One Martini backbone bead per residue (centre of mass of N, CA, C, O) as a GRO file, in nm:
protein
  114
    1MET     BB    1   2.255  -5.502   2.397
    2ASP     BB    2   2.210  -5.851   2.320
    3VAL     BB    3   2.147  -6.028   2.017
    4ALA     BB    4   2.119  -6.297   1.872
    5PRO     BB    5   2.157  -6.379   1.549
    6GLU     BB    6   1.895  -6.549   1.519
    7ARG     BB    7   1.703  -6.340   1.643
    8PHE     BB    8   1.770  -6.104   1.460
    9GLU     BB    9   1.683  -6.238   1.200
   10ALA     BB   10   1.387  -6.267   1.287
   11LEU     BB   11   1.337  -5.960   1.306
   12VAL     BB   12   1.388  -5.901   1.009
   13VAL     BB   13   1.173  -6.086   0.895
   14ASP     BB   14   0.937  -5.951   1.040
   15ALA     BB   15   0.977  -5.675   0.905
   16LEU     BB   16   0.934  -5.777   0.615
   17ASP     BB   17   0.648  -5.905   0.672
   18ALA     BB   18   0.518  -5.609   0.740
   19ILE     BB   19   0.506  -5.557   0.459
   20PRO     BB   20   0.304  -5.486   0.237
   21ASP     BB   21   0.217  -5.676  -0.027
   22GLU     BB   22   0.205  -5.451  -0.243
   23LEU     BB   23   0.511  -5.381  -0.193
   24ALA     BB   24   0.664  -5.650  -0.185
   25GLN     BB   25   0.594  -5.721  -0.489
   26LEU     BB   26   0.781  -5.468  -0.595
   27MET     BB   27   1.021  -5.595  -0.515
   28ASP     BB   28   1.345  -5.582  -0.694
   29ASN     BB   29   1.641  -5.706  -0.678
   30VAL     BB   30   1.677  -5.784  -0.350
   31ALA     BB   31   1.897  -5.796  -0.070
   32VAL     BB   32   1.904  -5.923   0.268
   33VAL     BB   33   2.139  -5.835   0.526
   34ILE     BB   34   2.362  -5.928   0.793
   35ASP     BB   35   2.576  -5.727   1.000
   36ASP     BB   36   2.778  -5.686   1.273
   37ARG     BB   37   2.921  -5.448   1.124
   38SER     BB   38   2.971  -5.126   1.094
   39MET     BB   39   3.071  -4.861   0.862
   40GLY     BB   40   2.959  -4.649   1.080
   41ARG     BB   41   2.875  -4.415   1.280
   42GLY     BB   42   2.534  -4.480   1.331
   43LEU     BB   43   2.503  -4.721   1.135
   44LEU     BB   44   2.217  -4.940   1.078
   45GLY     BB   45   2.192  -4.900   0.761
   46ARG     BB   46   2.200  -5.012   0.402
   47TYR     BB   47   2.176  -4.889   0.068
   48GLU     BB   48   2.244  -5.071  -0.243
   49GLY     BB   49   2.168  -4.920  -0.559
   50THR     BB   50   1.876  -4.915  -0.772
   51PRO     BB   51   1.616  -4.755  -0.773
   52LEU     BB   52   1.312  -4.795  -0.909
   53THR     BB   53   1.293  -4.485  -1.010
   54GLU     BB   54   1.587  -4.533  -1.187
   55ARG     BB   55   1.477  -4.746  -1.371
   56GLY     BB   56   1.512  -4.846  -1.685
   57PHE     BB   57   1.500  -5.013  -1.987
   58THR     BB   58   1.819  -5.097  -1.934
   59TYR     BB   59   1.742  -5.266  -1.708
   60GLY     BB   60   1.860  -5.582  -1.624
   61ASP     BB   61   1.893  -5.930  -1.549
   62LEU     BB   62   2.230  -5.893  -1.504
   63VAL     BB   63   2.192  -5.767  -1.227
   64LEU     BB   64   2.275  -5.707  -0.938
   65PRO     BB   65   2.163  -5.693  -0.643
   66ASP     BB   66   2.042  -5.527  -0.426
   67ARG     BB   67   2.135  -5.386  -0.093
   68ILE     BB   68   2.047  -5.474   0.240
   69THR     BB   69   2.185  -5.358   0.546
   70VAL     BB   70   2.200  -5.489   0.880
   71PHE     BB   71   2.328  -5.369   1.193
   72ARG     BB   72   2.354  -5.531   1.481
   73HIS     BB   73   2.549  -5.386   1.683
   74ALA     BB   74   2.441  -5.098   1.644
   75ILE     BB   75   2.158  -5.156   1.745
   76CYS     BB   76   2.222  -5.288   2.020
   77ALA     BB   77   2.393  -5.044   2.138
   78MET     BB   78   2.120  -4.845   2.147
   79CYS     BB   79   1.991  -5.062   2.335
   80GLU     BB   80   1.805  -5.192   2.642
   81SER     BB   81   1.611  -5.386   2.473
   82GLU     BB   82   1.437  -5.600   2.279
   83ALA     BB   83   1.214  -5.402   2.211
   84GLU     BB   84   1.405  -5.189   2.092
   85VAL     BB   85   1.526  -5.365   1.875
   86THR     BB   86   1.268  -5.429   1.726
   87HIS     BB   87   1.202  -5.137   1.654
   88GLN     BB   88   1.473  -5.066   1.507
   89VAL     BB   89   1.453  -5.277   1.290
   90MET     BB   90   1.195  -5.173   1.162
   91VAL     BB   91   1.297  -4.891   1.092
   92THR     BB   92   1.540  -4.978   0.922
   93VAL     BB   93   1.398  -5.148   0.710
   94ILE     BB   94   1.205  -4.931   0.609
   95HIS     BB   95   1.417  -4.726   0.529
   96GLU     BB   96   1.566  -4.907   0.316
   97VAL     BB   97   1.322  -4.979   0.142
   98ALA     BB   98   1.258  -4.690   0.064
   99HIS     BB   99   1.511  -4.655  -0.108
  100HIS     BB  100   1.428  -4.868  -0.318
  101PHE     BB  101   1.170  -4.665  -0.387
  102GLY     BB  102   1.312  -4.358  -0.381
  103ILE     BB  103   1.337  -4.259  -0.087
  104ASP     BB  104   1.456  -4.006   0.086
  105ASP     BB  105   1.570  -3.869   0.376
  106ASP     BB  106   1.388  -3.621   0.382
  107ARG     BB  107   1.119  -3.773   0.353
  108LEU     BB  108   1.158  -3.964   0.594
  109ASN     BB  109   1.162  -3.739   0.804
  110GLU     BB  110   0.876  -3.633   0.744
  111LEU     BB  111   0.753  -3.935   0.815
  112GLY     BB  112   0.937  -4.055   1.071
  113TRP     BB  113   1.198  -4.246   0.928
  114GLY     BB  114   1.498  -4.110   0.998
   0.00000   0.00000   0.00000
């Protein structure tokens, strides 16, 4: 399944917009980007940065933003319809945003977002 870059971007935006306002307002210093190529087999998204739960009083304003990357081709390759892509984008975005909030993979698996 291939979804055009513009449509895929809209799906990522929709997934971000679905985050409850109470949580979205807490997201701090994070950029979300889309990359066509995955960095590893089966890697659909990646969080790079310092989770909110690990930021101390020394975390400053001059720090580069955390980065959430969503890998378009990897997601499209595992899906057979746009509906499946939409669902997988939502799962991937939520998974990576959870890492920004300090939730690890074990807890995400327990919650069904692994």
